[in-house]
Phi, psi and omega in degrees: 000138175266168182282335174278150179276333185204151173250122181250131171246128179232164180160163183289167177311144171071017181267359180087030179296317190290318185296325180289319185289324178294317180295325177285316183301326181291321181293326185272349188057056177218195179243170181246122170270115182285140174244053183239120185290346178250341177286004175280354187271128174292140173072008173244087194257293183288329179291339180258355179066043181293337174047048179304334178300328180300337180278001177268125178275166183301328181276007181093350176280162186234127166283133181295128174246138183244153184060031170246139180057051176242002177231159173268146182301139183110331182297150177250080178294146183221182192279337170296314186283331178296318186292322181294319180289324184296308183309318183299307183295308185302320178292324177300314180293323177295325174294340178269000179082023181257156173259098183295157179248122173265125184213130185176159180256011177267099184308322181289326183290320179292318183285329175305326181273307189291327174257005172069024178314133180252113192243153177246152172275125184277126180278167183283134180256084189295321179298318182294312182301322175296317178302323188278333188305128178098347176291141178283173180291325180295315180300317178295317181306316182293328178288315180296330177292342173297331184266329180202164172283124185281087175287330182243113189284357172294338179299325178247034180286321181225166174305315189289328179288323182294314174307306177298323169304313175297321176303319181290307181296332172295310174311308180288337172292334181244000177229134175298141179285089173286079196276150177273147180290133175240132184287152169284134183234115178280104179250140165280123181248124185239122175257144181268115181267117185226129185299146181303318183294319179290318178301320178298309180300319179298317180292319179294316177293324178294324179294312179301317182297323181289321178298310176306320183289342179119030183289330170298318176298328178297318174294320175296321174296324174303313180301315184291330175297342184097015177290118172308128179317321183294330180290323179290323183290333182301317179304341182068183176047243186297322184282333170294305188285325180290325179293319177299319177300309180297335170278359183069024174270000174198154174283164181303311180297319173300322177296310183295324182290314182291324182291324183293318178298315175304318172299316179304313180294332175296311185295328176289324176295324183291325180293314176309320179285328183286324170297328176298323185294315176308310185299328184277007177102357185261120182283118185247124171272117184268140179232142184289126175308325189283350180296144167308143181315313183294332176284328174296309179304314182298321175297319173296319175297327172295321178298313185297322182280329174307311190287318184304306180298327177294316181297320179293320177298330184277337183296000000 
């Protein structure tokens, strides 16, 4: 057992988090817990960048992936449910004597674990939703700003997200926060440091590859299943742009250009979130993306061993 309870890997999209998490989990003989708000959905694979092939090792063994493909498309999974599901998996792996690897690009999910946010599940407020019905995204954004500073612009990425944000803040304004206990988890946090231009090149290349692999057909199949277009648009990024393209609301070129720009902006917001985590007291050890995977794993193992040896020395 290592002195840390958990290893957390963060970094912007397309930086190679998953492949590193898998290699590290193999070394630790453990599993990878996903902290991605969209990879929880079944049949949403290319659009969420699941990269499930990365979980297969060269010798044919597979590293276990948790909190992927646990919901049906159209469902509105949230951070409260993520905390609940994370704790179940985390406790199970710890009972087996393992040190889990948490990996993902949804900063709120990661920070909810590392800072031990204690959340309550906010119920649907139908009267409030009827009151907000018909308001524009701009109007909803202004209403939400009355309650809080919008550090995370995904709160107002769509009308549905903005309405839900207002619903949550309204609930907290009128109910005492009867918070549930969340255990303290001591995590080694590692960030993948990738230069901006390299990150942009990788994002653009990855997008082209996913389009070639059939990402448009993936979204078309979801629509054909009967998933309402507004539900797919709610998920943002790929699903927002591809759905609008398939509905005839933009051309293919407009879709690819707009989506590429949106993903670059998203990666920038991810990095802003991680820097904010550091300001809020979470120590992130940054590691050069260009290092060979084995060297990255070795460095992380050194950090794990260093704390283990330090705690033995202090006893």
